[in-house]
C-alpha positions in Angstrom: 66.3 -252.3 35.4 63.0 -250.5 36.0 61.3 -250.8 39.4 57.9 -249.5 40.6 57.3 -248.2 44.1 54.2 -247.2 46.1 55.6 -244.3 48.1 53.6 -241.0 48.1 56.1 -239.3 45.7 57.3 -239.2 42.2 60.9 -240.3 41.6 62.8 -240.9 38.4 66.4 -242.1 38.3 68.3 -242.5 35.0 71.8 -242.2 36.6 74.0 -240.3 35.8 71.9 -238.4 33.2 68.9 -237.4 35.2 67.4 -237.8 38.7 64.2 -236.1 39.8 62.4 -236.5 43.1 59.1 -234.7 44.0 56.7 -234.7 46.9 53.7 -232.5 47.8 56.0 -230.1 49.6 59.4 -230.2 47.8 61.2 -231.2 44.7 64.8 -231.8 43.8 66.9 -233.0 40.8 70.4 -233.8 39.6 71.9 -233.9 36.1 75.2 -235.7 35.5 75.6 -236.8 39.1 76.6 -234.0 41.4 77.5 -231.6 38.5 74.1 -229.9 38.2 71.8 -230.0 41.3 68.7 -228.1 42.5 66.3 -228.3 45.4 63.1 -226.4 46.2 60.6 -226.4 49.1 58.1 -224.0 50.5 60.7 -222.2 52.7 63.9 -222.5 50.7 65.6 -223.3 47.4 69.1 -224.0 46.2 71.0 -224.5 42.9 74.5 -225.7 42.2 76.6 -226.0 39.0 79.8 -227.6 40.4 82.6 -226.7 40.7 81.6 -223.3 39.3 78.7 -221.9 41.2 76.2 -222.5 44.0 73.4 -220.5 45.6 70.5 -220.8 48.0 67.6 -218.7 49.0 65.4 -218.6 52.1 61.9 -217.2 51.5 61.1 -217.2 55.2 64.0 -214.8 56.0 64.0 -213.1 52.6 67.7 -213.8 52.3 70.1 -215.6 49.9 73.8 -216.6 49.8 76.1 -218.1 47.2 79.6 -218.6 46.0 81.5 -218.6 42.7 84.6 -220.8 42.4 85.0 -220.3 46.2 87.0 -218.6 47.5 87.1 -216.5 44.4 83.7 -214.9 45.2 80.9 -215.3 47.8 77.9 -213.2 48.7 75.1 -212.8 51.2 72.0 -210.7 50.8 68.8 -209.7 52.6 66.2 -207.1 51.8 68.3 -204.5 53.6 71.8 -205.5 52.8 74.1 -207.1 50.2 77.6 -208.2 50.9 80.1 -209.6 48.3 83.6 -210.9 49.0 86.2 -212.0 46.5 89.7 -213.6 46.8 89.8 -212.8 50.5 91.0 -209.2 49.7 88.1 -207.4 48.0 84.6 -206.7 49.3 81.5 -204.7 48.3 78.7 -203.7 50.7 75.3 -202.1 50.1 72.8 -201.4 52.8 69.5 -199.6 52.6 70.2 -197.3 55.5 73.5 -196.3 57.2 74.4 -197.5 60.7 75.4 -195.2 63.6 79.1 -196.4 63.6 79.2 -197.0 59.8 77.5 -194.0 58.1 77.7 -195.5 54.6 75.3 -197.1 52.2 77.9 -198.2 49.6 81.4 -199.5 50.3 84.0 -201.1 48.1 87.5 -202.3 49.3 90.4 -204.0 47.5 92.7 -204.4 50.4 95.2 -202.8 50.9 95.0 -200.6 47.8 91.6 -199.2 46.9 88.8 -198.0 49.3 85.6 -196.4 48.3 82.5 -195.5 50.4 79.5 -193.2 50.2 76.6 -192.3 52.3 73.7 -189.8 52.4 75.4 -187.7 55.1 79.1 -188.3 54.3 79.1 -188.1 50.6 81.6 -190.1 48.5 85.3 -190.8 49.2 87.9 -192.7 47.2 91.3 -193.7 48.6 94.2 -195.3 46.6 97.0 -196.4 48.9 99.8 -195.4 49.1 99.0 -192.4 46.9 96.1 -191.0 48.9 93.8 -192.2 51.7 91.1 -190.7 53.9 89.5 -193.6 55.9 87.3 -193.7 58.9 87.2 -196.5 61.5 90.3 -198.1 60.1 92.8 -200.3 62.0 91.4 -199.1 65.3 91.6 -195.4 64.6 88.7 -193.0 64.1 90.3 -191.6 61.0 93.4 -192.3 58.9 94.8 -190.0 56.3 97.9 -190.4 54.1 99.5 -188.8 51.0 102.3 -190.5 49.1 102.9 -192.8 52.0 105.4 -192.8 53.8 105.8 -189.1 53.0 102.7 -188.1 55.0 100.5 -190.1 57.5 98.0 -188.8 60.0 95.9 -190.9 62.5 93.1 -189.3 64.6 91.2 -190.4 67.7 88.6 -188.4 69.5 91.1 -186.8 71.9 94.4 -186.8 70.0 96.0 -186.9 66.6 99.4 -188.0 65.4 101.1 -186.8 62.2 104.2 -188.3 60.6 106.2 -186.4 58.0 107.8 -188.7 56.8 106.8 -192.0 58.5 108.3 -193.2 60.8 111.1 -190.7 61.3 109.4 -187.5 62.4 106.0 -187.2 64.0 104.0 -184.7 66.1 101.2 -185.3 68.5 98.3 -182.8 68.9 94.6 -182.6 69.5 92.6 -181.7 72.6 94.7 -183.8 75.0 97.8 -184.8 72.9 101.2 -183.2 72.8 104.7 -184.3 71.9 107.1 -185.0 69.1 109.4 -187.8 67.9 112.6 -187.8 65.9 113.0 -191.5 65.5 115.3 -193.2 66.6 117.0 -190.3 68.4 114.4 -188.9 70.8 110.7 -189.0 71.3 108.1 -187.7 73.9 104.4 -188.3 73.7 101.5 -187.4 76.0 97.9 -188.6 75.3 95.9 -186.8 77.9 95.6 -188.7 81.2 95.8 -192.1 79.5 99.4 -192.5 78.4 102.8 -190.8 78.1 106.1 -192.1 76.8 109.7 -191.1 76.2 112.6 -192.7 74.5 116.3 -191.9 73.8 118.3 -193.7 71.2 115.4 -196.1 70.6 115.3 -199.0 71.6 118.2 -198.6 74.1 116.0 -196.5 76.5 112.2 -196.5 76.4 109.7 -195.6 79.2 105.9 -195.7 78.9 103.3 -195.0 81.5 99.6 -195.9 81.2 97.2 -193.8 83.4 100.0 -191.8 84.9 99.4 -190.6 88.5 96.4 -192.8 89.0 95.8 -195.9 91.1 96.1 -198.1 88.1 99.3 -196.6 86.8 101.3 -199.1 84.8 105.0 -198.4 83.9 107.0 -200.1 81.1 110.8 -199.8 80.9 113.0 -201.2 78.2 116.8 -201.1 78.0 117.5 -203.3 75.0 119.1 -205.8 74.8 119.7 -206.1 78.6 116.5 -205.6 80.5 112.7 -204.8 80.4 110.1 -204.4 83.2 106.4 -204.0 83.5 104.9 -202.7 86.9 101.3 -202.1 87.7 98.8 -202.7 90.4 98.0 -206.2 89.1 101.3 -207.2 87.3 105.0 -207.2 87.9 107.3 -208.6 85.2 111.0 -208.7 84.4 112.8 -209.9 81.2 116.5 -210.2 80.6 118.9 -210.9 77.7 117.1 -210.0 74.5 117.9 -211.9 71.3 116.5 -209.5 68.8 112.9 -209.1 70.1 112.7 -212.2 72.4 114.1 -212.3 75.9 116.0 -215.3 77.2 114.5 -215.2 80.7 111.2 -213.8 82.0 109.5 -213.7 85.4 106.0 -212.4 85.9 103.7 -212.2 88.9 100.1 -211.7 87.9 98.1 -210.5 90.9 94.8 -210.6 89.1 95.0 -214.4 88.6 97.4 -214.8 91.5 99.8 -216.8 89.4 103.6 -216.8 88.8 105.1 -217.4 85.3 108.8 -218.1 84.5 110.3 -218.7 81.1 113.7 -219.7 79.9 114.3 -219.6 77.0 111.0 -217.7 76.5 108.6 -218.4 74.9 109.7 -222.0 74.2 110.0 -223.2 77.8 107.6 -221.6 80.4 105.9 -222.6 83.6 102.9 -221.1 85.4 102.0 -221.9 89.0 99.3 -220.9 91.5 100.9 -218.6 94.1 98.6 -219.8 96.9 98.8 -223.6 96.4 101.9 -224.0 94.3 99.9 -226.1 91.8 101.3 -226.0 88.3 98.8 -224.5 85.9 100.8 -224.7 82.7 104.0 -226.1 81.4 105.4 -225.5 77.9 108.4 -227.4 76.6 108.3 -226.6 72.9 108.2 -228.6 70.8 107.9 -231.7 73.1 105.1 -231.0 75.5 102.6 -228.4 76.8 99.7 -228.5 79.2 97.6 -225.5 80.3 94.5 -225.0 82.6 92.3 -221.9 82.5 88.9 -221.3 84.0 87.3 -222.4 80.7 89.8 -224.7 79.0 92.3 -227.5 79.6 94.7 -228.1 76.8 97.7 -230.4 76.2 100.0 -231.3 73.2 102.7 -233.9 72.7 105.5 -233.5 70.1 103.8 -230.6 68.4 102.2 -230.8 66.0 101.7 -234.6 66.3 98.9 -234.5 69.0 96.8 -231.8 70.6 93.8 -231.9 72.9 91.4 -229.2 74.2 88.8 -229.9 76.9 86.2 -227.3 77.9 85.7 -226.4 81.6 82.9 -224.4 83.3 80.7 -222.7 80.7 82.5 -224.6 77.9 82.2 -228.0 79.6 80.5 -229.6 76.5 83.6 -228.9 74.3 86.3 -231.3 73.5 88.7 -231.5 70.5 91.6 -233.7 69.5 94.0 -233.1 66.5 96.7 -235.1 65.0 99.3 -233.5 62.6 97.5 -230.2 62.5 94.4 -231.2 60.5 94.9 -234.7 59.2 92.8 -236.1 62.1 90.2 -234.2 64.1 87.7 -235.4 66.7 85.6 -232.5 68.0 82.5 -232.3 70.2 80.5 -229.2 71.0 77.4 -228.7 73.1 75.4 -231.1 75.1 72.0 -232.9 74.9 69.9 -232.1 71.8 72.4 -229.4 70.8 75.4 -231.7 70.8 77.5 -231.6 67.6 80.3 -234.0 66.8 82.8 -233.9 64.0 85.3 -236.6 63.1 87.6 -236.3 60.1 90.6 -238.3 58.8 91.8 -236.4 55.8 91.5 -237.5 53.0 89.6 -240.7 53.9 86.4 -239.6 55.6 84.5 -237.0 57.6 81.4 -237.4 59.7 79.1 -235.0 61.5 76.1 -235.3 63.7 73.3 -235.9 63.1 74.0 -238.8 60.6 76.1 -236.9 58.1 79.3 -238.5 56.8 81.3 -238.7 53.6 84.2 -240.5 51.9 86.5 -238.8 50.5 87.2 -235.5 52.2 89.7 -232.7 51.5 89.3 -229.0 52.4 85.9 -229.7 53.9 87.7 -232.0 56.4 90.3 -229.4 57.2 87.6 -226.7 57.6 84.5 -228.6 58.7 82.5 -225.5 59.5 82.9 -223.9 56.1 79.5 -224.4 54.5 80.7 -223.1 51.1 83.2 -225.9 50.8 80.6 -228.5 51.8 78.1 -227.2 49.3 80.3 -226.5 46.3 83.1 -229.0 46.3 82.4 -231.9 48.7 79.8 -233.6 46.5 82.3 -233.9 43.7 84.5 -236.5 45.6 81.6 -238.1 47.5 82.3 -241.8 46.8 80.1 -242.8 49.7 78.0 -240.8 52.1 75.1 -240.6 54.5 72.7 -237.7 55.2 70.1 -238.3 57.8 68.4 -241.5 56.8 69.7 -241.5 53.3 72.9 -243.2 52.0 74.5 -243.2 48.6 77.3 -244.8 46.8 79.5 -243.7 43.8 78.1 -240.2 43.4 74.5 -241.4 44.0 74.6 -244.3 41.5 73.1 -246.5 44.3 71.0 -245.0 47.1 69.0 -246.4 50.0 66.6 -245.0 52.5 63.4 -246.0 54.3 64.5 -249.6 54.0 64.5 -249.5 50.2 67.4 -249.6 47.7 67.2 -247.4 44.6 69.2 -248.8 41.7 70.7 -246.5 39.0 67.5 -246.8 36.9 64.4 -246.4 39.0 60.9 -245.1 38.7 58.3 -244.6 41.4 55.2 -242.4 41.3 52.0 -241.6 43.2 48.9 -243.0 41.7 
């Protein structure tokens, strides 16, 4: 069937071989349904060869992003920086100028084996774990060095450094404010300036640690495994008894900062938190049967975990609400208020809908991770039996579409005179 239209545009549909749509400000096209697709406007452009590859570019921001067989590889770029990630383990970063806390212009990581970085002031460095490593700003430390790990390991902070030879059996603490040594598990003594000191004998049968010793905010931890542990500070007092490996049977904590009391038996499966002033219950956990919890920003509850779970925002998060059934098979989520309100509803694998006016049948990983744009762009169109996008709807991978009160059949031609 061949139809003629009067819209101010050119549109050609010979589904599934070819679809082209063009206006004065933008153009788009598809070949073989969702397999090959492109779009171009004055401010942005995109291209996809599904399920292999997709990319888009913003001319207004001079940036681009894309993915290859996501999550095999993905990238983002701007005029000053390029970032590439692959398989969730590797990454490459280039930036035009180093940052104060990251003085590198090139960086490559294949976690946890290979680390390379270079910068105009730092030079180049290559680390191959566990053979050799010299890493800055790694795992919360200012510098980490190792050689034939666990034979030699050294971690450095601005005021102290700790060296193991070999790890974890023998270590020494030094630096401007650090002192001590450890012969694990027989004996250990560590001092980190005025911030922390600890001592153990026959670890873990006797352990004592003190944060901020001698100061008003001094906090003392004692462990006599498997019988007893305690935590005492200006804002918290806690006792635990009867350890089964690392978990205590019974715990009792008074949190003076929030003025609450927490009891657990057996912890952490069954716990109860109450307000010390009013006696009002703030949380109750009876795993796996039931849990409710109230904080200044969130109220949450679950029944027969993981069958049903609900989160409701309070205070600054009052516009947030989310319900889940069986982890991810059903999700109903609302974020924001007014014009910024976003709603997501998904029943995997049947459908997913998002505001404003975006829905699709079927849905798979994009329903489980509805905020993952790479999944939406690269894979979701391949199983889009029916969908809506703003004012446009389509059926059977775009074989039939309708918008502006007009149905477009598989074979269609419309052009501007």
